[in-house]
DRENTIMAR-479376 format. One record per residue: y, z, x of N, C-alpha, C, CB in turn; residue in three letters. Coordinates in pm, whole numbers, plus 32768, in hexadecimal, padded with zeros to 4 digits. Atoms other than C-alpha are relative to their C-alpha. Last residue first. Glycine has a CB too. Example, Ala and Ser with C-alpha at 12.3 -4.5 7.8 and 13.67 -1.06 7.14 Angstrom:
residues 2
7F897FFA7FAE7F9682CA8557806D80497FB3802E7F728029ser
7F89800080597E3E830C84CE80788000805A8003807D7F9Dala
***
This chain:
residues 96
7FF680787FF0BB70CFCB169D804B7FAB7F897F847FDD801Aala
7F8880167FCEBBBAD139169280187F698019800E80508076lys
801180837FB3BA96D18815AB809B7FD380277FAD7F857F9Casp
7FE67FF77F6CBAC7D30115587FFF7F8180547F9D8057803Aasn
7F7880227FF6BAECD2D913E1801A800C809F805F80637FA0gly
7FC57F867FE2B9A2D399139B80A67FD9800D7FB78041808Elys
7FEF7F998078B932D26D12DA8045807F80217F77802A7FC7leu
7FAD80458071B97BD18213EE801480567F937FC07F827FC9arg
7F647FED7FBDB8EFD261150080527FBC7FA0801D7FB780A1lys
7FE47F74800DB7A2D2761421809B801C802F7F948053805Basn
7FE17FD98090B794D10413ED802D80997FF27F7C7FE87FA5cys
7F9680348026B7A1D0C1156C803D80237F6E7FE77F828011lys
7F957FCD7FAFB6B3D1AD15C5807B7FD97FD87FF37FDF807Fser
7FEA7F6A8033B5BFD16514A7807D803080517F748069801Etrp
7FB880088082B5D6CFF91502801E80797FCF7FBB7FBC7F9Cphe
7F7C803D7FE0B579D039166E804F7FF67F7C7FEF7F6F8046gln
7FA27F9C7FB9B462D1201601808F7FCB801F7FBF802B8087pro
7FB87FA8804DB3E2D01A1511804D806980387FB480337FB1trp
803C7F7F8005B399CF141607805380567F9A7FFC80418091lys
80867FF5803BB3CFCDA516017FB980717FDE7FB57FCB8044pro
804D7FB07F8EB543CD9E16307F6880207FC0805B809E802Bgly
7FD87F737FF1B645CD3515267FC0804A807B7FDC804A7F7Fgln
7F7880137FCAB5FCCBBA155180308093801B80657FAD7F95ala
7FFD80307F69B483CBF9154A807D7FF080307FBD7F7F8019thr
80357F9C7FA0B4ADCCDC14137FFE7FD2808A7F7980297FDClys
7F917FA27FDEB576CBCC13757FDF807E805C803680347F7Egln
7FA580417FA1B45BCAD113A68088804D802680217F7A7FC5ala
802E7FF37F6EB36FCBC91326804F7FAE804C7F707FDD801Aasp
8067805E7FE3B42CCBF511DE7FD8800E8091802D7F727FE1thr
7FE780757F9FB4FECD2811B67F857FAD800D802B80328091leu
7FB280638050B4E1CE091084800E7F878057808E80377FD3gly
806E804F8059B3D1CEE3112D804E7F8F7FB27FAD806A7F8Barg
806480477F97B4D0CF3812497F907FAF7FA77FAC807B806Btrp
7FC380777FC9B5F0CF8611427F907FAF805E8085802E8058glu
7FF280538065B50DD073108180487F6E802C804C804E7F99ala
808480348015B4A9D11911CD80027F9C7F877F9C80777FE9gly
801580647F92B612D135122B7F7E7FCA7FDB8002803C8098cys
7FB98082801AB652D1DB10D17FEA7F9B807E80A3801D7FE8lys
8058804D8083B512D2C410EB80697F857FEE7FEA806F7F52lys
807680467FDFB58BD32512577FCB7FAF7F807F9780668037gln
7FE080787FB3B6F3D36611F37F797FBB801F805280238086arg
7FB78067804DB680D45810DA80207F8480518080803A7FCBasp
8073803E804FB58BD50411C4803B7F917F9C7FAF80787FA9arg
804D80577FA7B69FD53E12BD7F947FC07FAC7FC3804E807Aala
7FB6806F7FEEB780D5CF11A37FBB7F7C805E807E8039803Cala
7FF8804C8073B676D6C0113680537F6E80158044805D7F96thr
8094803C800DB62CD72A129880037FA67F7F7F85807E7FEFgln
800680667FA4B7AFD77412CA7F797FB58004801E8038807Fgly
7FAE806F802AB7C8D83611867FEA7F838068809C80317FF9pro
7F747FE17FE2B6ADD915120B80547F7F7FB98018800F80B0ser
7FC980417F88B54CD8EC116E809680207FFF7FE47F618002pro
7FB5806F8033B4D0DA01107D803C7FB98077806D802D7F9Bgln
7F80800E7FCDB3BCDAD910FD803F7F887FE07FFF800D8082lys
7FE780687FA9B2A0DAF91020807D7FFF80337FEA7F8D7FCCala
7FCF80808038B273DC4A0F86801C7F8A8060807C801C7FBAala
7F6E801F7FF4B1A2DD53102080217F757FBC802C7FFE809Dpro
7FE880767FB8B065DDBD0F7380947FE6801F7FC97F917FB6ala
7F967FFB7FA0B063DF330F1E80087F7F80477FEF80718060ala
7F7D7FE08038AF9DDF150DDB80707FFE805B7FFD807F7FC6ala
7FC87F797FE0AE7FDE610E6C808180157FD67FFF801B8087pro
7FA47FFC7F9AAE08DD360DB0802E8095801880757FA47FDEala
7F8D7FEC8025ACCDDD5A0CDA8070800C80847FF280777FA9glu
7FAD806F8004ABA3DCBA0D44808B800A7FE17FCF7FB17FB1thr
7FEE804A7F80AAEBDDDD0DC2804D7F8D80047F8C7FDB8031ala
7FAC7F997FAEAB20DEB90C8680297FB480947F9E8098801Dala
7F708005801BAAA6DD940BBC8056804F804F801980217F81pro
7FC5807B7FD6A955DD810C8E80987FED7FCF7FA97F8F7FCCala
7FAC80037F9BA8FFDEE50C71804B7F8D80187FC4801C8064glu
7FB27F7D801EA877DF040B0880587FF580877F97809C7FEFala
7F83804A804AA7D2DD9B0B4D8078806F7FE87FCC7FBB7F5Epro
7FA4805E7FB1A709DE310C6D80687FCE7FAA7FB67F89803Dala
7F8A7FC07FCAA66DDF5F0BB3807A7F9F80537FC3806B8063asp
7FA87FCD8065A57EDE980AE580748051802E7FB7804C7FA6lys
7FB2806A803EA522DDC40C10803B80337F887FB07F887FE1ala
7F8280277FC5A4BEDF050CCC80547F907FCB7FE87FE2807Fleu
7FA47F948011A3CDDF880BC5808C7FD880537FB9808E8036val
7FBC8006808CA335DE2C0BA0806C808280037F8280107F76pro
7F9D80768012A2F5DE250D28803B7FF97F6C7FB37F718020his
7F687FDF7FE7A264DF7D0D3E80617F9D7FE8801980248086thr
7FE27F998065A0FDDF270CA9809F801D7FFE7FAC80898022val
7FFB80458070A0DADDDD0D738033806A7F8D7F747FBF7FE8leu
7F89805D8008A13FDE890EB380087FCD7F7D7FFA7F8B8062leu
7F7F7FB48005A054DFB40E7C807B7F9E7FF28010805A8086pro
7FFB7FC3807C9F29DEB60E33808D804B7FF27F86805E7FF1val
7F9B804080579F77DDEE0F68800F80317F777FE47F787FF7ser
7F6C7FEA7FCF9ED5DEE4105A80627FB07FA580147FCD809Fleu
7FD07F757FFB9D93DF120F948085800A802A7FB280528054ala
7FEE7FD680A29D6ADD990F3E8042808880117F61800E7F9Cala
7F7D803C80369D97DD5210BE802980137F747FFC7F778010leu
7F807FC47FA89C9ADE53112E80847FC07FBE7FF87FD180B4arg
7FEB7F7F803B9B99DDC5101E8071804680437F8480538007ala
7FC7802680869BCDDC5010A0801B808D7FB17F917F997FAAleu
7F5E80267FE69BABDCD81206803C7FDD7F7E801A7F7A8068arg
7FAB7F8B7FDC9A62DD8611A280837FE780177FD38040806Fval
7FE87FB8808299D2DC4E10EF8058808280167F7380287FBCile
7F91805580599A17DB7C12228019804A7F8D7FD37F6A7FD0met
***
């Protein structure tokens, strides 16, 4: 039992001695690792069609949230059907 403890102590001493040395070097390396790469590509801008679709979806969503439960039931109980009709109306493609 004592032999095991002696071996454990003998093996752990180098780890305890080198740990503070490594800890002193770690903060010097940390800022370099957290900096953003200089050659990072810029975010792709949405096309005009995507921007228009996003605007129509926001307008239709605002209309949907403004409806009462009774009005939603009369319009149709599901968002996809309401979105389809509203999108066509806002695009100007509604033939009805």
